[in-house]
C-alpha positions as CSV (number, residue, x, y, z in Angstrom):
1,P,46.6,125.6,177.3
2,L,47.2,125.3,181.1
3,L,47.8,129.0,181.4
4,V,44.1,129.9,181.3
5,E,42.0,129.7,184.4
6,R,40.5,126.3,183.8
7,R,40.8,123.0,185.6
8,V,43.7,120.9,184.3
9,S,41.4,117.9,183.8
10,D,39.0,119.9,181.6
11,V,42.0,120.8,179.3
12,V,43.3,117.3,179.2
13,L,39.9,115.9,178.3
14,E,40.0,118.1,175.2
15,K,43.6,117.5,174.0
16,D,47.0,116.0,175.0
17,I,49.3,118.2,177.0
18,M,53.1,117.7,177.3
19,L,54.9,119.1,180.3
20,H,58.7,119.6,179.8
21,L,60.1,119.7,183.3
22,P,61.8,121.7,184.8
23,Y,61.1,124.3,182.2
24,H,57.3,123.9,182.9
25,S,55.8,123.8,186.3
26,F,55.2,120.5,188.2
27,T,52.0,122.0,189.6
28,P,49.6,120.7,187.0
29,L,50.4,117.2,188.0
30,I,49.5,117.9,191.6
31,D,46.5,119.9,190.5
32,I,45.1,117.1,188.3
33,I,45.1,114.8,191.4
34,R,43.7,117.5,193.7
35,E,40.9,118.2,191.2
36,A,40.1,114.5,191.0
37,A,40.1,114.2,194.8
38,I,37.2,116.7,195.2
39,D,35.3,116.0,191.9
40,P,32.1,114.2,192.7
41,D,32.1,112.6,189.3
42,V,35.5,110.9,189.9
43,S,35.3,107.4,191.3
44,T,38.9,106.1,191.1
45,I,42.5,107.2,191.1
46,K,45.3,104.7,190.4
47,I,48.9,105.8,190.5
48,T,52.5,104.5,190.7
49,C,55.0,106.1,193.0
50,Y,58.7,105.4,193.0
51,R,60.4,108.4,194.6
52,L,58.4,111.0,196.5
53,A,59.2,114.4,198.0
54,P,59.7,114.6,201.8
55,Q,56.4,116.5,202.3
56,S,54.6,115.1,199.3
57,K,51.7,117.1,197.9
58,V,50.9,114.1,195.7
59,I,50.3,111.9,198.8
60,N,48.3,114.6,200.5
61,A,46.0,114.9,197.5
62,L,45.6,111.1,197.4
63,I,44.7,111.1,201.1
64,N,42.1,113.8,200.5
65,A,40.7,111.6,197.7
66,V,40.3,108.7,200.1
67,R,38.6,110.9,202.7
68,N,36.2,112.0,199.9
69,G,35.2,108.4,199.2
70,K,37.3,107.7,196.1
71,E,38.8,104.4,195.4
72,V,42.6,105.1,195.6
73,V,45.1,102.5,194.5
74,V,48.8,103.4,195.0
75,M,51.6,101.2,193.6
76,L,54.4,102.2,196.0
77,E,57.8,100.7,195.2
78,L,59.4,99.8,198.5
79,R,62.7,98.9,196.9
80,A,63.4,102.3,195.4
81,R,67.1,102.7,196.3
82,F,67.7,105.2,199.1
83,D,64.0,105.8,199.5
84,E,63.0,102.5,201.2
85,E,62.4,104.0,204.7
86,A,60.4,107.0,203.3
87,N,58.2,104.8,201.2
88,L,57.5,102.5,204.1
89,E,56.3,105.5,206.1
90,W,54.1,106.6,203.1
91,K,52.7,103.1,203.0
92,S,51.6,103.2,206.6
93,R,50.1,106.7,206.2
94,L,48.1,105.7,203.1
95,E,46.8,102.5,204.6
96,E,45.8,104.2,207.8
97,E,43.6,106.5,205.6
98,G,42.1,103.6,203.7
99,A,43.9,103.6,200.4
100,K,44.8,100.3,198.7
101,V,48.6,100.1,198.6
102,L,50.4,97.7,196.3
103,V,54.0,97.0,197.2
104,G,55.5,95.6,194.1
105,I,56.0,92.2,192.4
106,P,58.4,89.5,193.6
107,N,61.9,89.9,192.0
108,M,60.7,92.9,189.9
109,K,60.7,96.6,190.6
110,V,57.8,98.8,189.4
111,H,59.6,101.8,187.8
112,A,56.7,103.0,185.4
113,K,55.4,106.5,186.2
114,L,51.6,106.3,185.6
115,C,48.3,107.8,186.7
116,L,44.8,106.7,185.8
117,I,41.6,108.6,186.8
118,R,38.1,107.4,186.2
119,K,35.3,109.9,185.8
120,K,31.7,109.7,184.9
121,I,30.6,112.2,182.2
122,K,27.0,112.0,181.0
123,D,26.6,108.4,182.2
124,K,29.8,107.4,180.5
125,N,33.0,106.3,182.2
126,V,35.9,108.4,180.9
127,L,39.6,107.7,181.7
128,Y,42.3,110.3,181.8
129,G,45.7,110.7,183.5
130,F,49.4,110.8,182.6
131,V,52.5,108.9,181.6
132,S,55.9,110.4,182.7
133,T,59.6,109.7,182.3
134,G,60.2,111.0,185.8
135,N,59.2,110.7,189.4
136,L,56.1,112.3,191.1
137,N,58.5,114.4,193.2
138,E,57.9,118.1,193.3
139,K,61.4,118.6,194.8
140,T,63.4,116.9,192.1
141,A,61.1,118.1,189.4
142,R,62.8,121.5,189.8
143,V,66.2,120.2,188.7
144,Y,65.5,117.0,186.7
145,G,64.8,117.2,182.9
146,D,61.8,115.0,182.2
147,H,58.6,114.8,180.0
148,C,55.1,114.1,181.1
149,L,52.2,113.4,178.8
150,L,48.7,114.3,180.2
151,T,46.1,112.6,178.1
152,A,42.6,111.2,177.8
153,N,43.5,109.2,174.7
154,A,41.2,106.1,174.9
155,R,43.9,103.6,173.6
156,I,46.6,104.8,175.9
157,M,44.2,104.9,178.9
158,T,42.8,101.4,178.2
159,D,46.4,100.2,178.3
160,L,47.1,101.9,181.6
161,S,44.1,100.0,182.9
162,R,45.7,96.8,181.7
163,V,49.0,97.7,183.4
164,F,47.2,98.5,186.7
165,N,45.2,95.2,186.4
166,Y,48.5,93.4,186.1
167,L,49.9,95.2,189.2
168,E,46.8,94.4,191.2
169,H,46.3,90.8,190.1
170,H,49.7,89.6,188.9
171,R,50.7,86.0,189.1
172,S,54.4,85.3,189.2
173,G,55.9,85.2,185.7
174,D,52.5,85.9,184.0
175,I,52.6,89.0,181.8
176,H,49.6,88.0,179.7
177,S,47.6,91.2,180.5
178,L,50.7,93.3,179.6
179,K,51.0,91.6,176.2
180,N,47.4,92.7,175.4
181,C,48.5,96.4,175.4
182,Q,47.9,98.0,172.0
183,A,49.5,101.5,172.5
184,I,51.7,101.4,175.6
185,I,54.8,99.2,175.2
186,P,55.5,97.7,178.7
187,S,58.4,95.9,180.2
188,P,59.3,93.3,181.2
189,Q,60.5,91.9,177.8
190,I,58.0,93.5,175.5
191,V,59.9,96.8,175.0
192,R,62.9,94.9,173.9
193,H,61.1,93.0,171.2
194,E,59.3,96.1,169.9
195,M,62.5,98.1,169.8
196,Y,64.2,95.3,167.8
197,K,61.3,95.5,165.3
198,L,61.6,99.3,165.0
199,I,65.4,99.1,164.5
200,D,65.0,96.4,161.9
201,E,62.6,98.6,159.9
202,E,65.3,101.3,159.8
203,I,67.9,98.7,158.7
204,K,65.6,97.7,155.9
205,M,65.3,101.3,154.7
206,A,69.1,101.7,154.9
207,K,69.7,98.7,152.8
208,K,67.3,100.1,150.1
209,R,69.4,103.4,150.3
210,K,66.3,105.2,151.5
211,A,66.0,107.8,154.3
212,C,66.2,106.4,157.8
213,G,67.5,107.3,161.2
214,I,67.4,106.5,164.9
215,T,67.7,109.1,167.7
216,L,67.8,107.9,171.3
217,K,68.0,109.9,174.5
218,M,68.2,108.0,177.9
219,N,70.1,107.8,181.1
220,S,72.0,104.6,180.4
221,L,72.8,102.3,177.5
222,S,74.3,99.0,178.6
223,D,72.1,96.1,177.4
224,E,74.1,93.8,175.2
225,G,71.2,92.9,172.9
226,M,70.2,96.5,172.2
227,I,73.8,97.6,171.6
228,S,74.2,94.7,169.1
229,K,71.1,95.9,167.3
230,L,72.5,99.4,167.1
231,Y,75.8,98.1,165.7
232,E,73.8,96.2,163.1
233,A,72.0,99.4,162.2
234,A,75.2,101.5,162.0
235,R,76.8,98.9,159.7
236,A,73.8,99.0,157.4
237,G,74.0,102.7,157.1
238,V,71.4,103.9,159.6
239,P,72.3,107.3,161.1
240,V,72.3,106.6,164.8
241,R,72.4,109.6,167.2
242,L,72.6,109.0,171.0
243,I,72.3,111.3,174.0
244,I,73.3,109.3,177.0
245,R,74.0,110.9,180.3
246,G,75.2,108.0,182.4
247,I,76.4,104.4,181.8
248,F,77.4,104.0,178.1
249,C,78.8,100.6,177.0
250,M,78.7,101.0,173.2
251,L,81.8,101.5,171.1
252,S,80.6,104.4,169.0
253,E,83.6,104.5,166.7
254,N,84.0,101.6,164.2
255,K,85.4,101.5,160.7
256,K,82.6,99.1,159.7
257,F,79.9,101.7,160.4
258,R,78.8,103.1,157.1
259,I,77.7,106.3,158.9
260,P,79.6,107.2,162.1
261,V,77.5,107.0,165.3
262,K,77.1,110.4,167.0
263,A,77.1,109.8,170.8
264,I,77.2,112.6,173.3
265,S,76.5,113.2,177.0
266,I,75.1,116.5,178.4
267,V,75.9,117.3,182.0
268,D,74.6,120.8,183.0
269,E,72.6,122.6,185.7
270,Y,69.6,120.2,185.3
271,L,70.0,116.5,185.4
272,E,69.0,115.0,182.0
273,H,66.6,112.3,183.1
274,A,64.2,112.0,180.2
275,R,64.0,109.0,177.9
276,V,62.9,109.9,174.3
277,W,63.2,107.6,171.3
278,V,62.7,108.6,167.7
279,F,62.6,106.4,164.6
280,H,62.5,107.9,161.1
281,N,59.7,105.5,159.9
282,K,59.7,106.6,156.2
283,G,59.4,110.3,157.2
284,K,56.5,109.7,159.6
285,E,58.5,109.7,162.8
286,K,57.6,107.3,165.6
287,V,58.3,109.1,168.8
288,Y,58.1,107.5,172.3
289,I,58.7,108.7,175.9
290,S,59.6,106.0,178.4
291,S,60.5,105.3,182.1
292,A,63.1,102.7,180.9
293,D,66.7,102.9,180.0
294,W,68.2,100.3,177.7
295,M,69.7,98.2,180.5
296,L,69.0,94.6,181.2
297,R,67.3,95.4,184.5
298,N,64.9,97.9,182.9
299,L,64.1,95.8,179.8
300,D,63.6,92.4,181.4
301,H,63.3,92.7,185.2
302,R,61.2,95.8,185.9
303,V,57.7,97.0,185.1
304,E,58.2,100.0,182.8
305,A,56.0,101.9,180.4
306,T,56.9,103.3,177.0
307,C,54.3,105.6,175.5
308,P,53.8,106.6,171.8
309,I,53.3,110.3,171.0
310,W,50.7,110.8,168.4
311,D,49.9,114.5,168.7
312,E,51.9,116.1,165.8
313,D,52.6,119.3,167.7
314,I,54.0,117.4,170.7
315,K,56.0,115.2,168.5
316,K,57.6,118.3,166.9
317,E,58.3,119.7,170.3
318,L,60.2,116.6,171.4
319,I,62.1,116.3,168.1
320,D,63.0,120.0,168.3
321,I,64.3,119.6,171.8
322,L,66.4,116.6,170.8
323,E,67.8,118.6,167.9
324,I,68.7,121.5,170.2
325,Q,70.6,119.1,172.5
326,L,72.4,117.5,169.6
327,R,73.7,120.9,168.6
328,D,75.1,121.6,172.2
329,N,78.7,122.8,172.0
330,V,79.0,124.1,175.6
331,K,78.0,121.3,177.9
332,A,78.0,118.3,175.6
333,R,80.9,115.8,175.6
334,W,81.8,113.2,173.0
335,L,81.3,109.6,174.1
336,D,84.2,108.0,172.1
337,N,86.0,104.7,172.4
338,E,88.9,106.4,174.3
339,L,86.6,107.5,177.1
340,A,88.2,110.9,176.9
341,N,84.9,112.8,177.5
342,E,86.1,115.8,175.6
343,Y,83.8,118.7,175.1
344,V,82.1,119.0,171.8
345,K,83.7,122.0,170.1
346,T,82.5,123.6,166.9
347,S,83.2,126.9,165.1
348,K,79.5,127.8,165.3
349,R,78.2,130.2,168.0
350,Q,78.0,128.8,171.5
351,M,74.9,126.7,172.0
352,R,74.1,125.6,175.5
353,S,71.1,123.3,175.1
354,Q,69.4,123.9,178.4
355,V,69.4,127.6,177.9
356,D,68.2,127.2,174.3
357,I,65.4,124.8,175.3
358,Y,64.2,127.3,177.8
359,Q,64.2,130.0,175.1
360,Y,62.5,127.7,172.6
361,L,59.6,126.9,175.1
362,F,59.4,130.5,176.3
363,N,59.0,131.8,172.7
364,K,56.5,129.1,171.9
365,T,54.4,130.0,174.9
366,N,54.4,133.6,174.0
367,E,53.3,132.8,170.5
368,Q,50.4,130.8,171.8
369,I,49.4,133.7,174.1
370,E,49.6,136.2,171.3
371,T,47.6,134.1,168.8
372,G,45.1,132.9,171.4
373,S,45.9,129.3,170.6
374,H,46.4,128.4,174.3
């Protein structure tokens, strides 16, 4: 839909759009902020920034918005490792221009990747924006695999308002406004409890000998509580499939598992940075994208955002991409108890997931152009 010559915001106000980076361009994320900066009907832009490009077009668009009289609120995490100095410089630049800069919460990093834009349409305030698994960094977006949902969904955007309200008016230890979220699942603490519930539902189905399953993709899996829950699921007979690029503390091989856990790591040209979680949910899959890994720090000591995907076409895209990655037999390695990191080898044709994902999205885009569905 973004291939036609229309404003990104006009498309997003009509339907949800998912960008699969780096296969899709990062430009629409810059454009949606640039458009808001010069739109006379836009009053407010709120955004979280963790790691930014050295010559950030995002920051330049935000500065332009301030100069055009918009309220601009930037949550700039000053403790982003290795980016502390750069973010301090961005803080000074934004404040000099008149933006409101938030610098985090005591003892807690803000790692969520969010944007909220408020616009008046026919005397009605409308919210739109995006939720991403990756940073607003046009440089790393060329080599990091991430997903970004651009949406005007009222439930999601209302929750983003609650998250920003928490960031602007937080009191130490008070997460009441976060607990009021109805669609977004935020951290600290709330993601953990919601994931426990979703895993428990799959365990119930397994015990009834009914279809079930859990597929998780993330950077790291080290949280003791989450791993214990996955062990419980595997013992009950839930098929558990894991794509973990980095830290992996689970013993994936255990004779007590009724169904073996499939755990792989994919290291290829692009850094696999996305977090995507799928629960079978009686055949009506629940699909989430998130900024959080299943690590103690992400679940209990950071502000993170996990977003449900409700658009059926986007859900299918994300599930299809995960299935392509789970079939990788070129760049995937087994995560076994021996830590041997051996390549996944099968007798089937070679399947390099990053190449196949590109081809999948390329074909899908061509189909949309041919049918006029874009």
